[in-house]
N, C-alpha and C positions, 0 to 999 in steps of 0.2 A: 304615083305614091309609093314610097319604099315600105314594103310590108315584110321585111326579112324576119322580124321577130315573130310575126304571125305564121310564117312558113316553118318556123322552128317548133310549132306545136305538134305533138304526136310522136310516133315512133319511139315511145318510151321503152326502157328495158324491162325484161321479164327475168326474175331471179328465182332460184330455188330456196324455199324456206324449209329448214329442217324441223321436223316434228313428227307427231303421230296423228295422222299421216304427214309425210312431207308433201309439199305442194308448190306450185308456181304462183308467183304474185307479179302482176304487171304494175310497175311503180309510177302511177299517174302524177304523184307529187313532183316528179321531175320535169313536168311541163313548165314552160317559161314563167307563168304566173302562179304556179304552185299547185294545180289540181287538175283533175279530169274535166272540170267545168270550162277550162280553157278551150277545149274542143268545141263545145256547144256555143260559147260566146263568139268565137271566131267564125263558125259556120253561119250563125244567125246574121251577123253583119255582112259577111261576104255574099251569101245568097240573097239577103234582103236588098243589097245594092244591085245584084244581077237581075233580080225580078222586079225592080222598080218600086218595091215596098218602102225602102229606105233611101233617102237622098242625103246630101251634105247638110241640108237644113233640118233633117228629122232629129228630134230629141228622143232618146231611148229612155224608157222607164221600166223598172222592175222592182219586185218585192223580194228582197234577200238580205240576210245578215251574215252570210257565210261565203263560201268559195265562189258561188256564181256572181255575187256582188263584186268581189275582187276581180274575177275574170272579165266581167262586163266593163268594169271601170277602166281596166287596162286596155282592152280591145277598143272601146269607144275613144279612149285617149289617142290611140294610134290612128284611128279612122277620123279623128277630129269631130266626132259627134258628141253633143252634150248628153250627159247621163244623169238621170234622177234616180236615186236609190231609196226606196222606202224600207226602213229597217225597224227593228224593235229595240227596246231599251237594253236587251241582252247582247247587243253588238259588242264583240270583243274589241278592246282598245287597239290592238294591232291592226285589225281590219278597218277600224275607223281611220287610223292614220294612213293606211294604204289608199282608201277611197279619197281622202282629202288630198293626198299627194297627186292624184290624177284629176283633181278639179271637179270631182263628183259632188252634186248637190244632194245632201243627206236630209231626209225627212223621217222623223222618229214617230212611230205609232206607239202610244203608251196606254191604250185601253185594251185590257185583256178580257177574254170571254170567260165563261164559267169554268172552263178547264185550264185557265191560265195561259191560253194561247193568244198571241197578238195578230195572228194571220188575218182574221176577219177584218180587223181595223186597218191593217195594211192594205188589203184589197179594196176596202171602201175608199181609202185615200186615193188609190190609183184610179178607180172608176170616176171619182169626182174630178180629178185632174184631166182625165181623158175627155170628159164632157166639156171642160173649159178650154182645152187646147187640142185642136184636131191635128196638130203637127207632131203629136206624141205617138210613138210606136211602143206598145206594151209587149214585151217578149213573152211573158206568161210561161215560165219554165215548167209549170205543172201540166200543161197541155199544149204542146207546140210541135207540129210536124217537122219543122226545121231541126229541132233538138233531137227528136227520135232519129232522123236521117243522119245527123251528125255522128251519132254513135254507131249506127249501122255502117256508114261509109268509112269511118276512121278506125276506131279501136276494134270494131268487128272485123274489118279487113285485115288489120294487123295480127290479131289472134289467129284467124284462119290461115294466114300465111306462115305463122310461127309454128303451129302444131299440126301434125298429120292426124292426130287423134286427141280428143278431149272427152273424158267420161263425165266429169263434173265441173260445172262452172258456178262459183259462188260470187254473188253480186249484192252489195248493200243497196237498200231502197230508201229513197226520200222523195224526190220529185218523180221518180220512176222513168225518167228520160233515158238513163243509161241502160237499164235492164230491158226496156222496150225495144230499143234499136239493136242492142247487142244480142239479145236472145233470138231475135228474128234472123240475124246474120248467121249465128253459130248453128241454129237448127237447120238452116239450109245446107250447110256443109257436113254437119255431124248429126244425122237424124236421131241417133240413139242417145245423144247427150242429155244429161239431167241438169237443168238450170235451177239453182237453189237461191231463192230470195232471202236475204238476211235483213231482218227488221229488229227494231229495239222495243222493249217493253214500254208501253205507254203511247205507242204510235197507233194512229187510226188506220193505217194501211192494212196491217195484218195482226198486230199484237196489242190491241186496244184493251188495256187493263186500267181500271179506275184508280188503283192504288199506286201506280207508277207515274212519276212526272219526269219529263225529259229536260235535261239541262245542257246537253252537249249538242251543238249545231251540226247539221249535216247527216243526222241519223233519224230516220222516221219522219213523220209529218202529222199535222193536226187535221188534215183532210185526206180523202182518197183521191189521188191525182188522176186526171183524165188520161194521162199517158199510160196508166196501168192497164187499161183495156186493150192496149196494143202489145202487151208483153206475153211471152210464152214461158210460163213458170211451172216447174214440176213439183217443187216442194218449198216449204218455208221453214226457217229457223228463227226463233225469237231469242234475243240476247239482252241481258240486262246491261245498263251502262257500267255497272261495277265490273262485270266480266270483260267488257270492251276495254276499260281502263287497265285492268290486269294484263290483258294481252298486248296492249300498247307497250307496257313496261317489259313484257317478255320479248317482244320483237326488238327492243333496244339492244338486247344481249346479242342479237345477230346483226347489229349495225343498222337496223331499219328504224328510222325516226318517223313513226307513223301517226296519222291522225285518228280520230275516234272511230270512224266507220271502218277503217282498215283493221283496227283492233277488234271490232265487232265481227268482221269477216273471219279473222283468225280464230276467234272464239267459236264461231259457228262451225268451222271445219273440224275443230277438235270435238265439238259436241256431236257431230255427224259421223265421227270416225268409225263407229261400229258398222256402218252401212257401206263403207268404202273398202274395196278389195285391194290387196297389196300391189297389184299390177295396174290399178286404175290411174289414169292421168287426171290430176286435180289442178284446176287453174282458178285463180281469183283475181279480182281487181282491187288494188289499194288506191282509193280515190285521191288522197292528199297526204301531206307530210305534217310533222308535228309542231312546227314553229308557231302556228296559230292557236295552239292549245297549251302554250307555256303557262298561262294563268289558270288553267283548269286541269286537264289530264296530267300534266307534268308538274303540277304544283302540289306538293305533299300536303300542305295545310288545307288547301281547297278539297282535296280528295278525302282527307280525314273528316273535315267538317260536313261535307256533303254526303259521304257514304260510310264513314267510319273506317276507311281503309288506312292501314298502317304500312306504308310503302318504304 
């Protein structure tokens, strides 16, 4: 099987972002399918085949409406495995088109819980389908050792090779797969490094506020992921979606077309600036790029109606 596009995943560039403080950003949006989740999707399929958990007849199923859905749909398409994606009604139109182009079967969960989250319904659908079809493999991005190892072995390896010293590493959290694998790897090489988790207001991971509702995918979560128990985190910064949007627009001025979680990371570094010394090496991960947010973050009318932002 020709997997050249899969081998192109990773080894993304790291660039210097000017600011107070200035910092390095690893541009994960330059992966072939558009985000850091390409790494996990490819790793799960490759290792699943190697370990005999996945075969050519296995159907892959996952709950995601964002980058992981897109990454899995593309990787499954390459491996020729059927993919069932359980999404919610907030699925971005562009993501829906990408999933459809890969032949993904889309199931929409439309029953929200008391907090407005569709995750419980999405997971209930998955459990029901697994009970009915034993040929399904549920990736479960919220708690999967393959995913944690993917980030440990790939982006963790790359950052450790790129820098002789890192004082601070800022990582956005959602499923917590990235921060669990990456934090373990960098702590092994840089024992004094401070790993800073960046969460969004309204997320149940670290910043659970009843007054804040989340509208931008890829930031925070409505559950505390199992992956989190494997992470090595020194501090937490909570960021509003409004601040994340403002920083996405600021990053545009430096030619960085960033997604929402990248804007949140940028905002967190600025918020944390008074704790960072002038000679500290600060590194961040920008998980994706901006095209999938054209109808939200980069839509002036949406920003005005949702947050009162005049951009």
